[in-house]
N, CA, C, O and CB atoms as a CASP TS submission, in Angstrom:
PFRMAT TS
TARGET T0000
AUTHOR 0000-0000-0000
METHOD Language model
MODEL 1
PARENT N/A
ATOM      1  N   ARG     1     103.829 110.196 103.942  1.00  0.00           N
ATOM      2  CA  ARG     1     104.961 110.810 103.265  1.00  0.00           C
ATOM      3  C   ARG     1     106.199 110.702 104.149  1.00  0.00           C
ATOM      4  O   ARG     1     106.090 110.687 105.375  1.00  0.00           O
ATOM      5  CB  ARG     1     104.660 112.289 102.918  1.00  0.00           C
ATOM      6  N   PRO     2     107.368 110.628 103.534  1.00  0.00           N
ATOM      7  CA  PRO     2     108.581 110.627 104.339  1.00  0.00           C
ATOM      8  C   PRO     2     108.594 111.827 105.290  1.00  0.00           C
ATOM      9  O   PRO     2     108.260 112.952 104.919  1.00  0.00           O
ATOM     10  CB  PRO     2     109.826 110.644 103.435  1.00  0.00           C
ATOM     11  N   GLY     3     108.990 111.539 106.517  1.00  0.00           N
ATOM     12  CA  GLY     3     109.018 112.579 107.545  1.00  0.00           C
ATOM     13  C   GLY     3     107.764 112.620 108.394  1.00  0.00           C
ATOM     14  O   GLY     3     107.790 113.172 109.494  1.00  0.00           O
ATOM     15  N   ASP     4     106.658 112.048 107.915  1.00  0.00           N
ATOM     16  CA  ASP     4     105.437 112.009 108.723  1.00  0.00           C
ATOM     17  C   ASP     4     105.671 111.138 109.950  1.00  0.00           C
ATOM     18  O   ASP     4     106.491 110.220 109.937  1.00  0.00           O
ATOM     19  CB  ASP     4     104.235 111.474 107.893  1.00  0.00           C
ATOM     20  N   ARG     5     104.935 111.447 111.003  1.00  0.00           N
ATOM     21  CA  ARG     5     105.040 110.685 112.241  1.00  0.00           C
ATOM     22  C   ARG     5     103.778 109.875 112.458  1.00  0.00           C
ATOM     23  O   ARG     5     102.673 110.307 112.130  1.00  0.00           O
ATOM     24  CB  ARG     5     105.294 111.614 113.438  1.00  0.00           C
ATOM     25  N   VAL     6     103.969 108.683 113.020  1.00  0.00           N
ATOM     26  CA  VAL     6     102.862 107.786 113.330  1.00  0.00           C
ATOM     27  C   VAL     6     102.960 107.437 114.807  1.00  0.00           C
ATOM     28  O   VAL     6     103.971 106.899 115.256  1.00  0.00           O
ATOM     29  CB  VAL     6     102.889 106.495 112.432  1.00  0.00           C
ATOM     30  N   GLU     7     101.909 107.744 115.562  1.00  0.00           N
ATOM     31  CA  GLU     7     101.905 107.426 116.978  1.00  0.00           C
ATOM     32  C   GLU     7     101.129 106.133 117.199  1.00  0.00           C
ATOM     33  O   GLU     7     100.013 105.969 116.705  1.00  0.00           O
ATOM     34  CB  GLU     7     101.297 108.586 117.805  1.00  0.00           C
ATOM     35  N   VAL     8     101.738 105.223 117.947  1.00  0.00           N
ATOM     36  CA  VAL     8     101.119 103.944 118.253  1.00  0.00           C
ATOM     37  C   VAL     8     100.840 103.898 119.749  1.00  0.00           C
ATOM     38  O   VAL     8     101.724 104.166 120.563  1.00  0.00           O
ATOM     39  CB  VAL     8     102.025 102.753 117.809  1.00  0.00           C
ATOM     40  N   VAL     9      99.606 103.555 120.107  1.00  0.00           N
ATOM     41  CA  VAL     9      99.232 103.389 121.509  1.00  0.00           C
ATOM     42  C   VAL     9      99.278 101.887 121.803  1.00  0.00           C
ATOM     43  O   VAL     9      98.560 101.098 121.190  1.00  0.00           O
ATOM     44  CB  VAL     9      97.797 104.005 121.815  1.00  0.00           C
ATOM     45  N   ARG    10     100.120 101.519 122.736  1.00  0.00           N
ATOM     46  CA  ARG    10     100.289 100.113 123.104  1.00  0.00           C
ATOM     47  C   ARG    10      99.175  99.667 124.044  1.00  0.00           C
ATOM     48  O   ARG    10      98.433 100.490 124.581  1.00  0.00           O
ATOM     49  CB  ARG    10     101.662  99.886 123.762  1.00  0.00           C
ATOM     50  N   ALA    11      99.067  98.359 124.236  1.00  0.00           N
ATOM     51  CA  ALA    11      98.019  97.793 125.090  1.00  0.00           C
ATOM     52  C   ALA    11      98.089  98.345 126.512  1.00  0.00           C
ATOM     53  O   ALA    11      97.062  98.468 127.178  1.00  0.00           O
ATOM     54  CB  ALA    11      98.130  96.271 125.122  1.00  0.00           C
ATOM     55  N   ASP    12      99.300  98.681 126.983  1.00  0.00           N
ATOM     56  CA  ASP    12      99.435  99.199 128.347  1.00  0.00           C
ATOM     57  C   ASP    12      99.181 100.703 128.446  1.00  0.00           C
ATOM     58  O   ASP    12      99.316 101.287 129.521  1.00  0.00           O
ATOM     59  CB  ASP    12     100.815  98.891 128.872  1.00  0.00           C
ATOM     60  N   GLY    13      98.814 101.328 127.329  1.00  0.00           N
ATOM     61  CA  GLY    13      98.511 102.748 127.304  1.00  0.00           C
ATOM     62  C   GLY    13      99.698 103.635 126.980  1.00  0.00           C
ATOM     63  O   GLY    13      99.527 104.832 126.746  1.00  0.00           O
ATOM     64  N   SER    14     100.905 103.067 126.961  1.00  0.00           N
ATOM     65  CA  SER    14     102.081 103.872 126.592  1.00  0.00           C
ATOM     66  C   SER    14     102.044 104.165 125.093  1.00  0.00           C
ATOM     67  O   SER    14     101.382 103.473 124.320  1.00  0.00           O
ATOM     68  CB  SER    14     103.408 103.136 126.974  1.00  0.00           C
ATOM     69  N   ARG    15     102.766 105.197 124.711  1.00  0.00           N
ATOM     70  CA  ARG    15     102.771 105.627 123.317  1.00  0.00           C
ATOM     71  C   ARG    15     104.197 105.646 122.786  1.00  0.00           C
ATOM     72  O   ARG    15     105.140 106.003 123.491  1.00  0.00           O
ATOM     73  CB  ARG    15     102.122 107.019 123.170  1.00  0.00           C
ATOM     74  N   VAL    16     104.328 105.251 121.524  1.00  0.00           N
ATOM     75  CA  VAL    16     105.615 105.355 120.835  1.00  0.00           C
ATOM     76  C   VAL    16     105.380 106.027 119.491  1.00  0.00           C
ATOM     77  O   VAL    16     104.306 105.908 118.901  1.00  0.00           O
ATOM     78  CB  VAL    16     106.285 103.948 120.653  1.00  0.00           C
ATOM     79  N   THR    17     106.391 106.728 119.022  1.00  0.00           N
ATOM     80  CA  THR    17     106.288 107.441 117.751  1.00  0.00           C
ATOM     81  C   THR    17     107.278 106.874 116.754  1.00  0.00           C
ATOM     82  O   THR    17     108.450 106.661 117.067  1.00  0.00           O
ATOM     83  CB  THR    17     106.529 108.947 117.945  1.00  0.00           C
ATOM     84  N   PHE    18     106.789 106.634 115.554  1.00  0.00           N
ATOM     85  CA  PHE    18     107.620 106.179 114.439  1.00  0.00           C
ATOM     86  C   PHE    18     107.640 107.288 113.392  1.00  0.00           C
ATOM     87  O   PHE    18     106.669 108.031 113.246  1.00  0.00           O
ATOM     88  CB  PHE    18     107.083 104.827 113.828  1.00  0.00           C
ATOM     89  N   THR    19     108.748 107.396 112.668  1.00  0.00           N
ATOM     90  CA  THR    19     108.871 108.369 111.589  1.00  0.00           C
ATOM     91  C   THR    19     108.977 107.630 110.264  1.00  0.00           C
ATOM     92  O   THR    19     109.796 106.724 110.116  1.00  0.00           O
ATOM     93  CB  THR    19     110.100 109.293 111.806  1.00  0.00           C
ATOM     94  N   VAL    20     108.148 108.018 109.302  1.00  0.00           N
ATOM     95  CA  VAL    20     108.148 107.380 107.988  1.00  0.00           C
ATOM     96  C   VAL    20     109.435 107.744 107.251  1.00  0.00           C
ATOM     97  O   VAL    20     109.771 108.918 107.097  1.00  0.00           O
ATOM     98  CB  VAL    20     106.900 107.807 107.162  1.00  0.00           C
ATOM     99  N   GLU    21     110.145 106.714 106.803  1.00  0.00           N
ATOM    100  CA  GLU    21     111.370 106.912 106.025  1.00  0.00           C
ATOM    101  C   GLU    21     111.074 106.965 104.529  1.00  0.00           C
ATOM    102  O   GLU    21     111.623 107.784 103.793  1.00  0.00           O
ATOM    103  CB  GLU    21     112.374 105.795 106.319  1.00  0.00           C
ATOM    104  N   ARG    22     110.180 106.057 104.102  1.00  0.00           N
ATOM    105  CA  ARG    22     109.839 106.018 102.677  1.00  0.00           C
ATOM    106  C   ARG    22     108.483 105.357 102.493  1.00  0.00           C
ATOM    107  O   ARG    22     108.011 104.620 103.359  1.00  0.00           O
ATOM    108  CB  ARG    22     110.922 105.263 101.867  1.00  0.00           C
ATOM    109  N   VAL    23     107.863 105.634 101.351  1.00  0.00           N
ATOM    110  CA  VAL    23     106.599 105.021 100.971  1.00  0.00           C
ATOM    111  C   VAL    23     106.795 104.451  99.571  1.00  0.00           C
ATOM    112  O   VAL    23     107.236 105.151  98.660  1.00  0.00           O
ATOM    113  CB  VAL    23     105.402 106.056 101.023  1.00  0.00           C
ATOM    114  N   GLU    24     106.461 103.172  99.412  1.00  0.00           N
ATOM    115  CA  GLU    24     106.660 102.486  98.135  1.00  0.00           C
ATOM    116  C   GLU    24     105.361 101.819  97.696  1.00  0.00           C
ATOM    117  O   GLU    24     104.524 101.442  98.517  1.00  0.00           O
ATOM    118  CB  GLU    24     107.796 101.438  98.243  1.00  0.00           C
ATOM    119  N   ARG    25     105.216 101.685  96.378  1.00  0.00           N
ATOM    120  CA  ARG    25     104.064 100.975  95.817  1.00  0.00           C
ATOM    121  C   ARG    25     104.570  99.746  95.074  1.00  0.00           C
ATOM    122  O   ARG    25     105.488  99.839  94.260  1.00  0.00           O
ATOM    123  CB  ARG    25     103.230 101.900  94.866  1.00  0.00           C
ATOM    124  N   TYR    26     103.964  98.589  95.358  1.00  0.00           N
ATOM    125  CA  TYR    26     104.382  97.321  94.770  1.00  0.00           C
ATOM    126  C   TYR    26     103.171  96.610  94.165  1.00  0.00           C
ATOM    127  O   TYR    26     102.087  96.627  94.749  1.00  0.00           O
ATOM    128  CB  TYR    26     105.070  96.424  95.831  1.00  0.00           C
ATOM    129  N   PRO    27     103.348  95.990  93.005  1.00  0.00           N
ATOM    130  CA  PRO    27     102.273  95.123  92.492  1.00  0.00           C
ATOM    131  C   PRO    27     102.044  93.996  93.503  1.00  0.00           C
ATOM    132  O   PRO    27     102.999  93.481  94.085  1.00  0.00           O
ATOM    133  CB  PRO    27     102.634  94.537  91.063  1.00  0.00           C
ATOM    134  N   LYS    28     100.798  93.620  93.709  1.00  0.00           N
ATOM    135  CA  LYS    28     100.500  92.581  94.703  1.00  0.00           C
ATOM    136  C   LYS    28     101.244  91.281  94.397  1.00  0.00           C
ATOM    137  O   LYS    28     101.601  90.550  95.320  1.00  0.00           O
ATOM    138  CB  LYS    28      98.991  92.316  94.757  1.00  0.00           C
ATOM    139  N   ARG    29     101.476  90.987  93.151  1.00  0.00           N
ATOM    140  CA  ARG    29     102.164  89.749  92.796  1.00  0.00           C
ATOM    141  C   ARG    29     103.663  89.810  93.111  1.00  0.00           C
ATOM    142  O   ARG    29     104.358  88.798  93.016  1.00  0.00           O
ATOM    143  CB  ARG    29     101.960  89.450  91.319  1.00  0.00           C
ATOM    144  N   ARG    30     104.164  90.998  93.488  1.00  0.00           N
ATOM    145  CA  ARG    30     105.583  91.157  93.844  1.00  0.00           C
ATOM    146  C   ARG    30     105.714  91.784  95.236  1.00  0.00           C
ATOM    147  O   ARG    30     106.583  92.623  95.475  1.00  0.00           O
ATOM    148  CB  ARG    30     106.319  92.032  92.786  1.00  0.00           C
ATOM    149  N   PHE    31     104.855  91.369  96.126  1.00  0.00           N
ATOM    150  CA  PHE    31     104.865  91.893  97.498  1.00  0.00           C
ATOM    151  C   PHE    31     106.232  91.626  98.133  1.00  0.00           C
ATOM    152  O   PHE    31     106.731  90.504  98.050  1.00  0.00           O
ATOM    153  CB  PHE    31     103.725  91.246  98.353  1.00  0.00           C
ATOM    154  N   PRO    32     106.853  92.636  98.770  1.00  0.00           N
ATOM    155  CA  PRO    32     108.191  92.481  99.344  1.00  0.00           C
ATOM    156  C   PRO    32     108.159  91.822 100.732  1.00  0.00           C
ATOM    157  O   PRO    32     108.416  92.475 101.743  1.00  0.00           O
ATOM    158  CB  PRO    32     108.873  93.842  99.436  1.00  0.00           C
ATOM    159  N   THR    33     107.846  90.548 100.764  1.00  0.00           N
ATOM    160  CA  THR    33     107.652  89.814 102.012  1.00  0.00           C
ATOM    161  C   THR    33     108.809  90.016 102.995  1.00  0.00           C
ATOM    162  O   THR    33     108.581  90.292 104.172  1.00  0.00           O
ATOM    163  CB  THR    33     107.481  88.336 101.717  1.00  0.00           C
ATOM    164  N   ALA    34     110.028  89.880 102.525  1.00  0.00           N
ATOM    165  CA  ALA    34     111.185  90.004 103.418  1.00  0.00           C
ATOM    166  C   ALA    34     111.266  91.401 104.025  1.00  0.00           C
ATOM    167  O   ALA    34     111.531  91.535 105.220  1.00  0.00           O
ATOM    168  CB  ALA    34     112.482  89.686 102.660  1.00  0.00           C
ATOM    169  N   ASP    35     111.046  92.430 103.234  1.00  0.00           N
ATOM    170  CA  ASP    35     111.139  93.808 103.732  1.00  0.00           C
ATOM    171  C   ASP    35     110.041  94.139 104.741  1.00  0.00           C
ATOM    172  O   ASP    35     110.217  95.002 105.600  1.00  0.00           O
ATOM    173  CB  ASP    35     111.071  94.786 102.569  1.00  0.00           C
ATOM    174  N   VAL    36     108.922  93.455 104.632  1.00  0.00           N
ATOM    175  CA  VAL    36     107.788  93.749 105.521  1.00  0.00           C
ATOM    176  C   VAL    36     107.786  92.879 106.773  1.00  0.00           C
ATOM    177  O   VAL    36     107.532  93.379 107.869  1.00  0.00           O
ATOM    178  CB  VAL    36     106.480  93.561 104.775  1.00  0.00           C
ATOM    179  N   TYR    37     108.066  91.581 106.625  1.00  0.00           N
ATOM    180  CA  TYR    37     107.844  90.652 107.730  1.00  0.00           C
ATOM    181  C   TYR    37     109.086  90.114 108.430  1.00  0.00           C
ATOM    182  O   TYR    37     108.977  89.613 109.549  1.00  0.00           O
ATOM    183  CB  TYR    37     107.079  89.526 107.237  1.00  0.00           C
ATOM    184  N   TYR    38     110.257  90.198 107.815  1.00  0.00           N
ATOM    185  CA  TYR    38     111.438  89.617 108.453  1.00  0.00           C
ATOM    186  C   TYR    38     111.836  90.427 109.674  1.00  0.00           C
ATOM    187  O   TYR    38     111.615  91.638 109.714  1.00  0.00           O
ATOM    188  CB  TYR    38     112.608  89.541 107.463  1.00  0.00           C
ATOM    189  N   PRO    39     112.424  89.768 110.676  1.00  0.00           N
ATOM    190  CA  PRO    39     112.832  90.470 111.901  1.00  0.00           C
ATOM    191  C   PRO    39     113.866  91.559 111.610  1.00  0.00           C
ATOM    192  O   PRO    39     114.633  91.476 110.651  1.00  0.00           O
ATOM    193  CB  PRO    39     113.401  89.472 112.918  1.00  0.00           C
ATOM    194  N   THR    40     113.860  92.570 112.460  1.00  0.00           N
ATOM    195  CA  THR    40     114.820  93.664 112.343  1.00  0.00           C
ATOM    196  C   THR    40     115.565  93.805 113.669  1.00  0.00           C
ATOM    197  O   THR    40     115.089  93.342 114.705  1.00  0.00           O
ATOM    198  CB  THR    40     114.106  95.002 111.957  1.00  0.00           C
ATOM    199  N   LEU    41     116.712  94.434 113.634  1.00  0.00           N
ATOM    200  CA  LEU    41     117.506  94.632 114.844  1.00  0.00           C
ATOM    201  C   LEU    41     116.953  95.768 115.703  1.00  0.00           C
ATOM    202  O   LEU    41     117.176  95.809 116.913  1.00  0.00           O
ATOM    203  CB  LEU    41     118.958  94.918 114.478  1.00  0.00           C
ATOM    204  N   GLU    42     116.234  96.681 115.068  1.00  0.00           N
ATOM    205  CA  GLU    42     115.640  97.827 115.759  1.00  0.00           C
ATOM    206  C   GLU    42     114.133  97.803 115.534  1.00  0.00           C
ATOM    207  O   GLU    42     113.666  97.187 114.575  1.00  0.00           O
ATOM    208  CB  GLU    42     116.258  99.175 115.259  1.00  0.00           C
ATOM    209  N   PRO    43     113.360  98.466 116.404  1.00  0.00           N
ATOM    210  CA  PRO    43     111.912  98.526 116.179  1.00  0.00           C
ATOM    211  C   PRO    43     111.592  99.220 114.848  1.00  0.00           C
ATOM    212  O   PRO    43     112.119 100.293 114.554  1.00  0.00           O
ATOM    213  CB  PRO    43     111.219  99.267 117.346  1.00  0.00           C
ATOM    214  N   LYS    44     110.739  98.601 114.067  1.00  0.00           N
ATOM    215  CA  LYS    44     110.312  99.139 112.777  1.00  0.00           C
ATOM    216  C   LYS    44     108.802  98.999 112.681  1.00  0.00           C
ATOM    217  O   LYS    44     108.198  98.155 113.342  1.00  0.00           O
ATOM    218  CB  LYS    44     111.021  98.409 111.588  1.00  0.00           C
ATOM    219  N   LEU    45     108.208  99.833 111.854  1.00  0.00           N
ATOM    220  CA  LEU    45     106.773  99.767 111.607  1.00  0.00           C
ATOM    221  C   LEU    45     106.556  99.719 110.103  1.00  0.00           C
ATOM    222  O   LEU    45     107.172 100.475 109.352  1.00  0.00           O
ATOM    223  CB  LEU    45     106.024 100.983 112.247  1.00  0.00           C
ATOM    224  N   ARG    46     105.683  98.832 109.676  1.00  0.00           N
ATOM    225  CA  ARG    46     105.304  98.740 108.266  1.00  0.00           C
ATOM    226  C   ARG    46     103.789  98.886 108.185  1.00  0.00           C
ATOM    227  O   ARG    46     103.052  98.084 108.758  1.00  0.00           O
ATOM    228  CB  ARG    46     105.784  97.382 107.621  1.00  0.00           C
ATOM    229  N   LEU    47     103.332  99.899 107.482  1.00  0.00           N
ATOM    230  CA  LEU    47     101.898 100.106 107.278  1.00  0.00           C
ATOM    231  C   LEU    47     101.583  99.710 105.848  1.00  0.00           C
ATOM    232  O   LEU    47     102.126 100.281 104.903  1.00  0.00           O
ATOM    233  CB  LEU    47     101.472 101.594 107.565  1.00  0.00           C
ATOM    234  N   VAL    48     100.708  98.735 105.694  1.00  0.00           N
ATOM    235  CA  VAL    48     100.383  98.193 104.371  1.00  0.00           C
ATOM    236  C   VAL    48      98.930  98.492 104.052  1.00  0.00           C
ATOM    237  O   VAL    48      98.039  98.229 104.859  1.00  0.00           O
ATOM    238  CB  VAL    48     100.652  96.664 104.308  1.00  0.00           C
ATOM    239  N   THR    49      98.695  99.046 102.859  1.00  0.00           N
ATOM    240  CA  THR    49      97.336  99.304 102.414  1.00  0.00           C
ATOM    241  C   THR    49      97.264  99.021 100.914  1.00  0.00           C
ATOM    242  O   THR    49      98.265  98.672 100.287  1.00  0.00           O
ATOM    243  CB  THR    49      96.901 100.773 102.737  1.00  0.00           C
ATOM    244  N   CYS    50      96.095  99.173 100.362  1.00  0.00           N
ATOM    245  CA  CYS    50      95.894  98.924  98.932  1.00  0.00           C
ATOM    246  C   CYS    50      96.090 100.198  98.126  1.00  0.00           C
ATOM    247  O   CYS    50      95.912 101.305  98.635  1.00  0.00           O
ATOM    248  CB  CYS    50      94.495  98.352  98.677  1.00  0.00           C
ATOM    249  N   GLY    51      96.457 100.030  96.871  1.00  0.00           N
ATOM    250  CA  GLY    51      96.645 101.181  96.003  1.00  0.00           C
ATOM    251  C   GLY    51      96.635 100.758  94.550  1.00  0.00           C
ATOM    252  O   GLY    51      96.333  99.611  94.221  1.00  0.00           O
ATOM    253  N   GLY    52      96.966 101.692  93.694  1.00  0.00           N
ATOM    254  CA  GLY    52      96.959 101.403  92.267  1.00  0.00           C
ATOM    255  C   GLY    52      95.551 101.455  91.710  1.00  0.00           C
ATOM    256  O   GLY    52      94.679 102.144  92.238  1.00  0.00           O
ATOM    257  N   THR    53      95.354 100.736  90.665  1.00  0.00           N
ATOM    258  CA  THR    53      94.071 100.695  89.963  1.00  0.00           C
ATOM    259  C   THR    53      93.141  99.690  90.633  1.00  0.00           C
ATOM    260  O   THR    53      93.569  98.616  91.055  1.00  0.00           O
ATOM    261  CB  THR    53      94.273 100.332  88.472  1.00  0.00           C
ATOM    262  N   PHE    54      91.867 100.051  90.726  1.00  0.00           N
ATOM    263  CA  PHE    54      90.880  99.112  91.261  1.00  0.00           C
ATOM    264  C   PHE    54      90.414  98.212  90.134  1.00  0.00           C
ATOM    265  O   PHE    54      89.933  98.693  89.107  1.00  0.00           O
ATOM    266  CB  PHE    54      89.675  99.857  91.912  1.00  0.00           C
ATOM    267  N   ASP    55      90.554  96.899  90.322  1.00  0.00           N
ATOM    268  CA  ASP    55      90.127  95.906  89.332  1.00  0.00           C
ATOM    269  C   ASP    55      88.708  95.467  89.688  1.00  0.00           C
ATOM    270  O   ASP    55      88.507  94.689  90.622  1.00  0.00           O
ATOM    271  CB  ASP    55      91.112  94.673  89.289  1.00  0.00           C
ATOM    272  N   ARG    56      87.746  95.961  88.953  1.00  0.00           N
ATOM    273  CA  ARG    56      86.346  95.652  89.258  1.00  0.00           C
ATOM    274  C   ARG    56      86.034  94.162  89.113  1.00  0.00           C
ATOM    275  O   ARG    56      85.169  93.638  89.815  1.00  0.00           O
ATOM    276  CB  ARG    56      85.428  96.457  88.350  1.00  0.00           C
ATOM    277  N   ALA    57      86.723  93.489  88.222  1.00  0.00           N
ATOM    278  CA  ALA    57      86.472  92.062  88.004  1.00  0.00           C
ATOM    279  C   ALA    57      86.844  91.244  89.246  1.00  0.00           C
ATOM    280  O   ALA    57      86.114  90.329  89.628  1.00  0.00           O
ATOM    281  CB  ALA    57      87.267  91.559  86.780  1.00  0.00           C
ATOM    282  N   SER    58      87.975  91.575  89.874  1.00  0.00           N
ATOM    283  CA  SER    58      88.419  90.812  91.045  1.00  0.00           C
ATOM    284  C   SER    58      87.913  91.423  92.349  1.00  0.00           C
ATOM    285  O   SER    58      87.845  90.751  93.378  1.00  0.00           O
ATOM    286  CB  SER    58      89.942  90.732  91.071  1.00  0.00           C
ATOM    287  N   GLY    59      87.555  92.719  92.290  1.00  0.00           N
ATOM    288  CA  GLY    59      87.119  93.412  93.494  1.00  0.00           C
ATOM    289  C   GLY    59      88.274  93.850  94.376  1.00  0.00           C
ATOM    290  O   GLY    59      88.091  94.114  95.565  1.00  0.00           O
ATOM    291  N   HIS    60      89.482  93.929  93.785  1.00  0.00           N
ATOM    292  CA  HIS    60      90.680  94.283  94.549  1.00  0.00           C
ATOM    293  C   HIS    60      91.494  95.340  93.805  1.00  0.00           C
ATOM    294  O   HIS    60      91.365  95.509  92.592  1.00  0.00           O
ATOM    295  CB  HIS    60      91.545  93.031  94.817  1.00  0.00           C
ATOM    296  N   TYR    61      92.333  96.045  94.562  1.00  0.00           N
ATOM    297  CA  TYR    61      93.300  96.949  93.947  1.00  0.00           C
ATOM    298  C   TYR    61      94.476  96.127  93.448  1.00  0.00           C
ATOM    299  O   TYR    61      94.740  95.040  93.962  1.00  0.00           O
ATOM    300  CB  TYR    61      93.772  98.046  94.950  1.00  0.00           C
ATOM    301  N   THR    62      95.179  96.635  92.456  1.00  0.00           N
ATOM    302  CA  THR    62      96.284  95.890  91.840  1.00  0.00           C
ATOM    303  C   THR    62      97.576  95.964  92.640  1.00  0.00           C
ATOM    304  O   THR    62      98.444  95.105  92.481  1.00  0.00           O
ATOM    305  CB  THR    62      96.534  96.407  90.449  1.00  0.00           C
ATOM    306  N   ASP    63      97.722  96.967  93.494  1.00  0.00           N
ATOM    307  CA  ASP    63      98.990  97.178  94.196  1.00  0.00           C
ATOM    308  C   ASP    63      98.802  97.281  95.701  1.00  0.00           C
ATOM    309  O   ASP    63      97.687  97.410  96.208  1.00  0.00           O
ATOM    310  CB  ASP    63      99.668  98.431  93.682  1.00  0.00           C
ATOM    311  N   ASN    64      99.931  97.221  96.394  1.00  0.00           N
ATOM    312  CA  ASN    64      99.992  97.556  97.812  1.00  0.00           C
ATOM    313  C   ASN    64     100.858  98.797  97.945  1.00  0.00           C
ATOM    314  O   ASN    64     101.849  98.952  97.231  1.00  0.00           O
ATOM    315  CB  ASN    64     100.556  96.365  98.670  1.00  0.00           C
ATOM    316  N   VAL    65     100.481  99.682  98.866  1.00  0.00           N
ATOM    317  CA  VAL    65     101.283 100.847  99.223  1.00  0.00           C
ATOM    318  C   VAL    65     101.789 100.582 100.630  1.00  0.00           C
ATOM    319  O   VAL    65     101.009 100.278 101.532  1.00  0.00           O
ATOM    320  CB  VAL    65     100.453 102.204  99.132  1.00  0.00           C
ATOM    321  N   ILE    66     103.110 100.700 100.816  1.00  0.00           N
ATOM    322  CA  ILE    66     103.717 100.378 102.102  1.00  0.00           C
ATOM    323  C   ILE    66     104.520 101.560 102.605  1.00  0.00           C
ATOM    324  O   ILE    66     105.381 102.083 101.898  1.00  0.00           O
ATOM    325  CB  ILE    66     104.607  99.132 101.992  1.00  0.00           C
ATOM    326  N   ALA    67     104.234 101.982 103.839  1.00  0.00           N
ATOM    327  CA  ALA    67     105.022 103.011 104.511  1.00  0.00           C
ATOM    328  C   ALA    67     105.999 102.294 105.439  1.00  0.00           C
ATOM    329  O   ALA    67     105.596 101.487 106.277  1.00  0.00           O
ATOM    330  CB  ALA    67     104.105 104.027 105.306  1.00  0.00           C
ATOM    331  N   PHE    68     107.286 102.596 105.280  1.00  0.00           N
ATOM    332  CA  PHE    68     108.347 102.030 106.098  1.00  0.00           C
ATOM    333  C   PHE    68     108.764 103.082 107.122  1.00  0.00           C
ATOM    334  O   PHE    68     109.186 104.178 106.752  1.00  0.00           O
ATOM    335  CB  PHE    68     109.564 101.573 105.220  1.00  0.00           C
ATOM    336  N   ALA    69     108.647 102.751 108.410  1.00  0.00           N
ATOM    337  CA  ALA    69     108.930 103.732 109.449  1.00  0.00           C
ATOM    338  C   ALA    69     109.847 103.159 110.525  1.00  0.00           C
ATOM    339  O   ALA    69     109.865 101.952 110.767  1.00  0.00           O
ATOM    340  CB  ALA    69     107.634 104.222 110.077  1.00  0.00           C
ATOM    341  N   THR    70     110.601 104.037 111.158  1.00  0.00           N
ATOM    342  CA  THR    70     111.505 103.655 112.234  1.00  0.00           C
ATOM    343  C   THR    70     111.110 104.356 113.521  1.00  0.00           C
ATOM    344  O   THR    70     110.481 105.414 113.502  1.00  0.00           O
ATOM    345  CB  THR    70     112.958 103.986 111.867  1.00  0.00           C
ATOM    346  N   LEU    71     111.486 103.756 114.632  1.00  0.00           N
ATOM    347  CA  LEU    71     111.163 104.301 115.939  1.00  0.00           C
ATOM    348  C   LEU    71     111.886 105.628 116.141  1.00  0.00           C
ATOM    349  O   LEU    71     113.063 105.767 115.808  1.00  0.00           O
ATOM    350  CB  LEU    71     111.534 103.305 117.052  1.00  0.00           C
ATOM    351  N   GLY    72     111.173 106.585 116.682  1.00  0.00           N
ATOM    352  CA  GLY    72     111.763 107.877 116.988  1.00  0.00           C
ATOM    353  C   GLY    72     111.097 108.990 116.206  1.00  0.00           C
ATOM    354  O   GLY    72     110.338 108.751 115.267  1.00  0.00           O
ATOM    355  N   GLY    73     111.380 110.139 116.590  1.00  0.00           N
ATOM    356  CA  GLY    73     110.756 111.221 115.874  1.00  0.00           C
ATOM    357  C   GLY    73     110.995 112.494 116.576  1.00  0.00           C
ATOM    358  O   GLY    73     110.541 113.544 116.122  1.00  0.00           O
TER
END
C-alpha cells in the first residue's frame, strides 16, 4: 500500500529503505515496460507480482500487480 516501507538488504549487509508511492494492476498484455525497467535519475524499486483472475487453462494470473517505491522513508 502507498506509504508502506520496504527494507532491502544489500550483498554487503547494508540496508536501504524504500517507500511505496503507488500500487497499480496491469493486464499482462499491457505490461508497463518503460515504467518498470527504464533507468531513473534516482534510486527506485519496482516489485512485480501476479494478480487478477487465475486462468486455469493457461496456469497463470491475468494481471501483474506492481508496487512503485522510492528511496527513503
